[in-house]
Structure formats: structure tokens, C-alpha cells
ZAPA-910890 format. One record per residue (C-alpha): residue number from 0; residue in one letter; x, y, z. Coordinates in pm, whole numbers, plus 32768, in hexadecimal, padded with zeros to 4 digits. Example, Ala and Ser with C-alpha at 12.3 -4.5 7.8 and 13.67 -1.06 7.14 Angstrom:
residues 2
@i = 0	aa = A	x = 84CE	y = 7E3E	z = 830C
@i = 1	aa = S	x = 8557	y = 7F96	z = 82CA
This chain:
residues 272
@i = 0	aa = X	x = 7D5A	y = 7D6C	z = 8552
@i = 1	aa = X	x = 7CE6	y = 7D04	z = 83F9
@i = 2	aa = X	x = 7DC7	y = 7D25	z = 82CA
@i = 3	aa = X	x = 7D66	y = 7CFB	z = 815F
@i = 4	aa = X	x = 7E7B	y = 7C9B	z = 806E
@i = 5	aa = X	x = 7E02	y = 7CEC	z = 7F10
@i = 6	aa = X	x = 7E80	y = 7BE4	z = 7E1D
@i = 7	aa = X	x = 7E28	y = 7C62	z = 7CC3
@i = 8	aa = X	x = 7F6C	y = 7C0B	z = 7C10
@i = 9	aa = X	x = 802E	y = 7AC4	z = 7C18
@i = 10	aa = X	x = 8174	y = 7B83	z = 7BE5
@i = 11	aa = X	x = 8150	y = 7C40	z = 7D2F
@i = 12	aa = X	x = 807A	y = 7B54	z = 7E00
@i = 13	aa = X	x = 819A	y = 7AB6	z = 7EC3
@i = 14	aa = X	x = 822E	y = 7C0B	z = 7F16
@i = 15	aa = X	x = 80DD	y = 7C90	z = 7F85
@i = 16	aa = X	x = 80AB	y = 7B63	z = 806B
@i = 17	aa = X	x = 820D	y = 7B85	z = 80F6
@i = 18	aa = X	x = 81C9	y = 7CF1	z = 814E
@i = 19	aa = X	x = 8076	y = 7C9E	z = 81E6
@i = 20	aa = X	x = 811B	y = 7B93	z = 82BE
@i = 21	aa = X	x = 8220	y = 7C8E	z = 8337
@i = 22	aa = X	x = 810F	y = 7D87	z = 8391
@i = 23	aa = X	x = 8049	y = 7C7D	z = 844C
@i = 24	aa = X	x = 8180	y = 7C19	z = 8511
@i = 25	aa = X	x = 81CA	y = 7D83	z = 8572
@i = 26	aa = X	x = 8063	y = 7DAD	z = 85E6
@i = 27	aa = X	x = 808A	y = 7C82	z = 86CA
@i = 28	aa = X	x = 7FA7	y = 7BA9	z = 85F8
@i = 29	aa = X	x = 7E8A	y = 7BF2	z = 850A
@i = 30	aa = X	x = 7D96	y = 7B3C	z = 842A
@i = 31	aa = X	x = 7DF9	y = 7B4D	z = 82BD
@i = 32	aa = X	x = 7CFD	y = 7B32	z = 81A4
@i = 33	aa = X	x = 7DA0	y = 7AEA	z = 8055
@i = 34	aa = X	x = 7CA8	y = 7B92	z = 7F6D
@i = 35	aa = X	x = 7CA5	y = 7B42	z = 7DF9
@i = 36	aa = X	x = 7BBC	y = 7C21	z = 7D2D
@i = 37	aa = X	x = 7B35	y = 7B65	z = 7BFF
@i = 38	aa = X	x = 7AB2	y = 7C44	z = 7AE4
@i = 39	aa = X	x = 795F	y = 7BD2	z = 7A6B
@i = 40	aa = X	x = 796E	y = 7C84	z = 791C
@i = 41	aa = X	x = 7A7A	y = 7C92	z = 7813
@i = 42	aa = X	x = 7B2C	y = 7DE6	z = 781F
@i = 43	aa = X	x = 7B4E	y = 7DD7	z = 76A3
@i = 44	aa = X	x = 79D4	y = 7E03	z = 768A
@i = 45	aa = X	x = 7985	y = 7F23	z = 7774
@i = 46	aa = X	x = 78D1	y = 8013	z = 768A
@i = 47	aa = X	x = 77C0	y = 7FEC	z = 757E
@i = 48	aa = X	x = 78AE	y = 803D	z = 7461
@i = 49	aa = X	x = 7983	y = 7F12	z = 74C3
@i = 50	aa = X	x = 785F	y = 7E28	z = 7481
@i = 51	aa = X	x = 780D	y = 7CED	z = 7542
@i = 52	aa = X	x = 78EF	y = 7BBD	z = 756A
@i = 53	aa = X	x = 7887	y = 7A8B	z = 74AB
@i = 54	aa = X	x = 7870	y = 7938	z = 755C
@i = 55	aa = X	x = 79D8	y = 78DE	z = 7506
@i = 56	aa = X	x = 7A57	y = 7A27	z = 758F
@i = 57	aa = X	x = 7987	y = 79FD	z = 76CA
@i = 58	aa = X	x = 7A16	y = 78A1	z = 76FC
@i = 59	aa = X	x = 7B7C	y = 791C	z = 76CE
@i = 60	aa = X	x = 7B45	y = 7A35	z = 77C9
@i = 61	aa = X	x = 7AAD	y = 7949	z = 78CA
@i = 62	aa = X	x = 7BD2	y = 785A	z = 78A0
@i = 63	aa = X	x = 7CCB	y = 7976	z = 78CA
@i = 64	aa = X	x = 7C22	y = 79E8	z = 7A0D
@i = 65	aa = X	x = 7C15	y = 7885	z = 7A97
@i = 66	aa = X	x = 7D81	y = 783E	z = 7A3C
@i = 67	aa = X	x = 7DFA	y = 797E	z = 7AE3
@i = 68	aa = X	x = 7D2C	y = 7938	z = 7C1C
@i = 69	aa = X	x = 7DBB	y = 77D7	z = 7C32
@i = 70	aa = X	x = 7F21	y = 7850	z = 7C0B
@i = 71	aa = X	x = 7EF9	y = 795B	z = 7D17
@i = 72	aa = X	x = 7E49	y = 7864	z = 7DFE
@i = 73	aa = X	x = 7F74	y = 777B	z = 7DDF
@i = 74	aa = X	x = 805F	y = 7898	z = 7E3E
@i = 75	aa = X	x = 7F87	y = 78DF	z = 7F6F
@i = 76	aa = X	x = 7F7D	y = 7773	z = 7FDE
@i = 77	aa = X	x = 80F8	y = 7756	z = 7FBC
@i = 78	aa = X	x = 812B	y = 7893	z = 8087
@i = 79	aa = X	x = 803A	y = 7826	z = 8196
@i = 80	aa = X	x = 80E6	y = 76D4	z = 81BA
@i = 81	aa = X	x = 8246	y = 7763	z = 81C9
@i = 82	aa = X	x = 821D	y = 78B2	z = 827C
@i = 83	aa = X	x = 82F7	y = 78BA	z = 83B4
@i = 84	aa = X	x = 81FC	y = 7980	z = 8481
@i = 85	aa = X	x = 80E3	y = 7884	z = 8437
@i = 86	aa = X	x = 7FE1	y = 7997	z = 83FA
@i = 87	aa = X	x = 7E6D	y = 795B	z = 8418
@i = 88	aa = X	x = 7E12	y = 7988	z = 82AB
@i = 89	aa = X	x = 7CED	y = 7931	z = 81CD
@i = 90	aa = X	x = 7CAD	y = 7942	z = 8058
@i = 91	aa = X	x = 7B8F	y = 7A08	z = 7FC4
@i = 92	aa = X	x = 7B3C	y = 7A3C	z = 7E56
@i = 93	aa = X	x = 7A15	y = 7B04	z = 7DDF
@i = 94	aa = X	x = 798D	y = 7B3B	z = 7C82
@i = 95	aa = X	x = 7909	y = 7C8B	z = 7C17
@i = 96	aa = X	x = 7990	y = 7DE4	z = 7BC4
@i = 97	aa = X	x = 7ADF	y = 7DE8	z = 7C80
@i = 98	aa = X	x = 7AAC	y = 7F54	z = 7CE0
@i = 99	aa = X	x = 7965	y = 7EFB	z = 7D8D
@i = 100	aa = X	x = 79C3	y = 7DB0	z = 7E2F
@i = 101	aa = X	x = 7B0E	y = 7E2F	z = 7EB7
@i = 102	aa = X	x = 7A87	y = 7F76	z = 7F3F
@i = 103	aa = X	x = 7980	y = 7EB8	z = 8005
@i = 104	aa = X	x = 7A81	y = 7DC5	z = 8094
@i = 105	aa = X	x = 7B7F	y = 7ED7	z = 80DA
@i = 106	aa = X	x = 7A84	y = 7FA8	z = 819C
@i = 107	aa = X	x = 7A78	y = 7E94	z = 82A4
@i = 108	aa = X	x = 7BF2	y = 7E6F	z = 82CF
@i = 109	aa = X	x = 7CEA	y = 7F1C	z = 83B2
@i = 110	aa = X	x = 7DF7	y = 7F10	z = 82A5
@i = 111	aa = X	x = 7DF3	y = 7EC2	z = 8131
@i = 112	aa = X	x = 7F3C	y = 7E3F	z = 80A4
@i = 113	aa = X	x = 7F77	y = 7E7F	z = 7F33
@i = 114	aa = X	x = 808D	y = 7E10	z = 7E4E
@i = 115	aa = X	x = 81A0	y = 7EFD	z = 7DE1
@i = 116	aa = X	x = 8147	y = 801C	z = 7CF9
@i = 117	aa = X	x = 81F8	y = 803F	z = 7BAE
@i = 118	aa = X	x = 81B6	y = 80B6	z = 7A4F
@i = 119	aa = X	x = 8196	y = 7F48	z = 79E3
@i = 120	aa = X	x = 806E	y = 7EF4	z = 7AC1
@i = 121	aa = X	x = 7F24	y = 7E84	z = 7A2A
@i = 122	aa = X	x = 7DE5	y = 7F55	z = 7A14
@i = 123	aa = X	x = 7D4B	y = 7E6C	z = 7B17
@i = 124	aa = X	x = 7E60	y = 7EBF	z = 7C0D
@i = 125	aa = X	x = 7E2F	y = 8034	z = 7BD7
@i = 126	aa = X	x = 7CBF	y = 8004	z = 7C1E
@i = 127	aa = X	x = 7D1C	y = 7F4B	z = 7D5E
@i = 128	aa = X	x = 7DE1	y = 807B	z = 7DD3
@i = 129	aa = X	x = 7CC0	y = 8164	z = 7D87
@i = 130	aa = X	x = 7BC2	y = 807E	z = 7E2E
@i = 131	aa = X	x = 7C8A	y = 8059	z = 7F6F
@i = 132	aa = X	x = 7D09	y = 81BD	z = 7F8F
@i = 133	aa = X	x = 7BE6	y = 828C	z = 7F12
@i = 134	aa = X	x = 7AAA	y = 81BA	z = 7F0D
@i = 135	aa = X	x = 7AE0	y = 8105	z = 8058
@i = 136	aa = X	x = 7BCC	y = 820F	z = 80E6
@i = 137	aa = X	x = 7C8C	y = 80F6	z = 818B
@i = 138	aa = X	x = 7DE6	y = 80FB	z = 8224
@i = 139	aa = X	x = 7EC1	y = 8072	z = 810D
@i = 140	aa = X	x = 8015	y = 7FCE	z = 8125
@i = 141	aa = X	x = 80CC	y = 7FBF	z = 7FD8
@i = 142	aa = X	x = 81C9	y = 7EA6	z = 7FBB
@i = 143	aa = X	x = 832E	y = 7EFE	z = 7F55
@i = 144	aa = X	x = 83B8	y = 7E87	z = 7E07
@i = 145	aa = X	x = 8491	y = 7D7E	z = 7EB1
@i = 146	aa = X	x = 846A	y = 7CBB	z = 7FF9
@i = 147	aa = X	x = 84F6	y = 7D70	z = 8127
@i = 148	aa = X	x = 8597	y = 7CBC	z = 8250
@i = 149	aa = X	x = 84F6	y = 7DA1	z = 8353
@i = 150	aa = X	x = 83B9	y = 7E6B	z = 8371
@i = 151	aa = X	x = 834E	y = 7F95	z = 8441
@i = 152	aa = X	x = 846B	y = 7FA3	z = 853C
@i = 153	aa = X	x = 84D2	y = 80F5	z = 84AF
@i = 154	aa = X	x = 83A7	y = 81A5	z = 8414
@i = 155	aa = X	x = 83E5	y = 82F3	z = 8369
@i = 156	aa = X	x = 82C3	y = 83E8	z = 8357
@i = 157	aa = X	x = 82B0	y = 84E0	z = 8237
@i = 158	aa = X	x = 8212	y = 85F7	z = 8300
@i = 159	aa = X	x = 80F7	y = 86CF	z = 827F
@i = 160	aa = X	x = 7FF4	y = 876C	z = 8361
@i = 161	aa = X	x = 7ED1	y = 86D7	z = 82A0
@i = 162	aa = X	x = 7DA8	y = 85FD	z = 8300
@i = 163	aa = X	x = 7E28	y = 84E9	z = 821A
@i = 164	aa = X	x = 7F72	y = 84CD	z = 82D1
@i = 165	aa = X	x = 7ECB	y = 84E3	z = 8425
@i = 166	aa = X	x = 7DF1	y = 83BB	z = 83C3
@i = 167	aa = X	x = 7F22	y = 82FD	z = 8348
@i = 168	aa = X	x = 7FE7	y = 8338	z = 848A
@i = 169	aa = X	x = 7EB8	y = 82DC	z = 855F
@i = 170	aa = X	x = 7E9D	y = 8190	z = 84A7
@i = 171	aa = X	x = 8015	y = 815C	z = 84C3
@i = 172	aa = X	x = 8020	y = 81A4	z = 8639
@i = 173	aa = X	x = 8035	y = 8031	z = 869E
@i = 174	aa = X	x = 8173	y = 8023	z = 85CD
@i = 175	aa = X	x = 81FC	y = 8175	z = 863A
@i = 176	aa = X	x = 81DC	y = 8138	z = 87B0
@i = 177	aa = X	x = 8299	y = 7FEC	z = 8798
@i = 178	aa = X	x = 83A4	y = 805E	z = 86A2
@i = 179	aa = X	x = 8511	y = 806C	z = 8700
@i = 180	aa = X	x = 851A	y = 81D2	z = 8680
@i = 181	aa = X	x = 8447	y = 82BC	z = 85AF
@i = 182	aa = X	x = 84BA	y = 83D6	z = 84CC
@i = 183	aa = X	x = 83DF	y = 84F9	z = 845D
@i = 184	aa = X	x = 844B	y = 85AC	z = 831F
@i = 185	aa = X	x = 83CC	y = 8710	z = 8305
@i = 186	aa = X	x = 840B	y = 87CD	z = 81C2
@i = 187	aa = X	x = 83D4	y = 8945	z = 81CA
@i = 188	aa = X	x = 8417	y = 8A6E	z = 80E9
@i = 189	aa = X	x = 84CD	y = 8B33	z = 81F8
@i = 190	aa = X	x = 858B	y = 8AB6	z = 832D
@i = 191	aa = X	x = 84AC	y = 8A80	z = 845E
@i = 192	aa = X	x = 837D	y = 8B0E	z = 83A9
@i = 193	aa = X	x = 82A1	y = 89EB	z = 8419
@i = 194	aa = X	x = 8252	y = 899D	z = 8584
@i = 195	aa = X	x = 82C0	y = 8850	z = 8616
@i = 196	aa = X	x = 81BE	y = 8743	z = 85CD
@i = 197	aa = X	x = 80E7	y = 86E4	z = 86F7
@i = 198	aa = X	x = 8138	y = 857B	z = 86A1
@i = 199	aa = X	x = 829C	y = 85BB	z = 8716
@i = 200	aa = X	x = 822E	y = 8604	z = 887B
@i = 201	aa = X	x = 812C	y = 84EC	z = 8872
@i = 202	aa = X	x = 822E	y = 83E4	z = 881A
@i = 203	aa = X	x = 8327	y = 8466	z = 8918
@i = 204	aa = X	x = 821B	y = 8453	z = 8A23
@i = 205	aa = X	x = 81EB	y = 82E5	z = 89C4
@i = 206	aa = X	x = 8361	y = 82AB	z = 89F2
@i = 207	aa = X	x = 83A9	y = 8281	z = 887F
@i = 208	aa = X	x = 8502	y = 82E6	z = 8806
@i = 209	aa = X	x = 84A1	y = 83E8	z = 86FE
@i = 210	aa = X	x = 8566	y = 84EF	z = 8641
@i = 211	aa = X	x = 84F5	y = 8614	z = 856C
@i = 212	aa = X	x = 85C2	y = 8667	z = 8439
@i = 213	aa = X	x = 8577	y = 87B3	z = 8393
@i = 214	aa = X	x = 85EF	y = 8801	z = 8236
@i = 215	aa = X	x = 85BE	y = 8925	z = 814B
@i = 216	aa = X	x = 850E	y = 88C9	z = 800A
@i = 217	aa = X	x = 85E9	y = 8900	z = 7EDA
@i = 218	aa = X	x = 85B3	y = 88FD	z = 7D63
@i = 219	aa = X	x = 85E0	y = 8785	z = 7D75
@i = 220	aa = X	x = 8491	y = 86D1	z = 7D82
@i = 221	aa = X	x = 83F7	y = 8697	z = 7ED7
@i = 222	aa = X	x = 83DA	y = 8523	z = 7E8A
@i = 223	aa = X	x = 854D	y = 8505	z = 7E3F
@i = 224	aa = X	x = 85A9	y = 85C3	z = 7F7C
@i = 225	aa = X	x = 84C7	y = 84EA	z = 8052
@i = 226	aa = X	x = 854A	y = 83AC	z = 7FB4
@i = 227	aa = X	x = 86B4	y = 8410	z = 7FEA
@i = 228	aa = X	x = 867F	y = 8478	z = 8153
@i = 229	aa = X	x = 85A9	y = 8349	z = 81AB
@i = 230	aa = X	x = 86AF	y = 8262	z = 8115
@i = 231	aa = X	x = 87C9	y = 8315	z = 81CB
@i = 232	aa = X	x = 8709	y = 82F3	z = 8312
@i = 233	aa = X	x = 86EE	y = 817B	z = 82E4
@i = 234	aa = X	x = 8575	y = 8172	z = 82BC
@i = 235	aa = X	x = 84BF	y = 8026	z = 82A7
@i = 236	aa = X	x = 8367	y = 80C8	z = 8283
@i = 237	aa = X	x = 82ED	y = 8217	z = 81FD
@i = 238	aa = X	x = 81AD	y = 82B1	z = 8285
@i = 239	aa = X	x = 810E	y = 83BC	z = 81AB
@i = 240	aa = X	x = 7FBC	y = 8453	z = 8155
@i = 241	aa = X	x = 7F1A	y = 8410	z = 8004
@i = 242	aa = X	x = 7EA2	y = 8544	z = 7F4F
@i = 243	aa = X	x = 7D81	y = 855E	z = 7E5C
@i = 244	aa = X	x = 7D3B	y = 8477	z = 7D3F
@i = 245	aa = X	x = 7D90	y = 8466	z = 7C1D
@i = 246	aa = X	x = 7EDD	y = 8511	z = 7C5A
@i = 247	aa = X	x = 7F4B	y = 8427	z = 7D70
@i = 248	aa = X	x = 7EFA	y = 82F3	z = 7C9F
@i = 249	aa = X	x = 7FBB	y = 838C	z = 7B7E
@i = 250	aa = X	x = 80DD	y = 83D2	z = 7C68
@i = 251	aa = X	x = 80DA	y = 826D	z = 7CEC
@i = 252	aa = X	x = 80EF	y = 81D5	z = 7B95
@i = 253	aa = X	x = 81FC	y = 82AC	z = 7AFB
@i = 254	aa = X	x = 8141	y = 83BF	z = 7A49
@i = 255	aa = X	x = 81E1	y = 850A	z = 79EB
@i = 256	aa = X	x = 81ED	y = 8571	z = 7B59
@i = 257	aa = X	x = 8310	y = 8500	z = 7C32
@i = 258	aa = X	x = 82F0	y = 8391	z = 7C91
@i = 259	aa = X	x = 8364	y = 8349	z = 7DF1
@i = 260	aa = X	x = 82F4	y = 81E2	z = 7DFE
@i = 261	aa = X	x = 839C	y = 8168	z = 7CC1
@i = 262	aa = X	x = 84EC	y = 8193	z = 7D6C
@i = 263	aa = X	x = 848A	y = 814C	z = 7ED5
@i = 264	aa = X	x = 851C	y = 801C	z = 7F81
@i = 265	aa = X	x = 842B	y = 8013	z = 80A6
@i = 266	aa = X	x = 82B4	y = 7FE2	z = 80D6
@i = 267	aa = X	x = 81D7	y = 8116	z = 80E4
@i = 268	aa = X	x = 80AE	y = 8144	z = 81CD
@i = 269	aa = X	x = 7FB5	y = 8247	z = 8159
@i = 270	aa = X	x = 7E52	y = 82C2	z = 8185
@i = 271	aa = X	x = 7D6C	y = 83B1	z = 80CF
């Protein structure tokens, strides 16, 4: 297994590495690549009407990029030297358009670990989400807003009979088959209107302790209902499908649609 931990923000780098280490441990060991995308051009000068940076501005931008890379590298080295699981991890930084460099790296990984999503994240982080989810169509693990003591022993699956969720559950199967228990949440407009997911029988055949919880969708937002039920179930991981961009990206980062992740206390595994 090969994991990429995307370190594009010093504020979330330690949390992203912590989550990547937990995932690697649950997988029974995996190689971790700590990937730092380094923008090659100043985002303040992206269009002709913004002009061109003068030499002083170019120098300031280059210094900012180098300083950020050094700070994040120090966080990585500290994590690697103190991590209890002693993961096999390497540092990689690459200059260029972050959207391009990350999508290429992510396409070769089994999992891409991203920092937590919030309305305060940088444009570079938002581009990282888009690159991993939509350009590379990778399996993405989004770190929770705070470190969690456990990971993946009780995954909760937000069920939808869609290709995106099927891809997410297929990627998560190494975690699901070794979990202590798995819960499937199935929201429907009328009681028993949706057939039992085939995943339910598959997991039971594998000897996994799995339960199906049906609930009728109310006027309350679906995100709020899922969050409440996943929390009540004691989830330590949520598995869900990612729907189309740009609405899913807007949802992740607290747009006008209901934001599940801003209030979640567990990591989220998703796929487009």
C-alpha cells in the first residue's frame, strides 16, 4: 500500500501526518509519501490584468515558498522521529502548479490523506482537494479537525447506491473486513423503500459484525441527520461517496449547502 499525505499547510500538517500514520497502522503497514506541493508562480499574478511581478516581488514570493516548505519539512521530520508506529515515510516536494503536480502523484497512490476541510482553508488546499478527488479520482481520506485516539475500528457507511460509494467501499474493504463492527446508515423517504445493500450480505459472509440502520429522511438536512446518527453509533470513520464538483467542494468548505465536515469529529473516506 502507498499513501500520500498532502502537506500544503503548516497549520494542519501534523494532524494530516497523524491521520496518515493511523491509516498505515490499520492497513498493517504502508509506505507514506509526505508530499509538499510548491507553487511555482505567485497566485497574486495569475491573469494579464494583474500585471507581472517585479524582481522584488518575485524574491519575496520565492522566500515565502521556501520558508513554508522548510517549516512543513520540520513538522514532518519531528513526526517521523516520534511516531509510535515507526512508519516508513519519505519527504517529497515538487515545484509547479499544485493542481498538476498533486494529481499526478495522487494517481499512483492507494490513498491520499488530506488535512481537515474548513471555511478557513487556503486556496491551495482547496485545489489539493479538487486535484485528488476529481483530477486523479483517488481514494481520499480527510483528516478530522482534532486528533482521534482510534481509527477505523467502527466505520460508519453513509449508504447510497452510487458508483462513487461503491468505489469508496471497495477501497475501504481492508479496513471494513478487520473492523470490530461496521454500521450502515440508510436514509430513505419512506420506510423500507430501499432494498438492503448488497454490502450488508458481503460483510456478513466475511464474518464482519455489521448492522443496518434505516431512518426516514426528515426536513432536517441529510448531513445533520448523518452526523447525529454516526456520532450516536460511536463512529471513528465515515465512508461516503463524493458527488460532482463544484458542489461537493463547496459543501466541504462550508458554502451555503449543509456542511457535514465542519462539525464532524472523525475522519472521512471518500471517492468520486
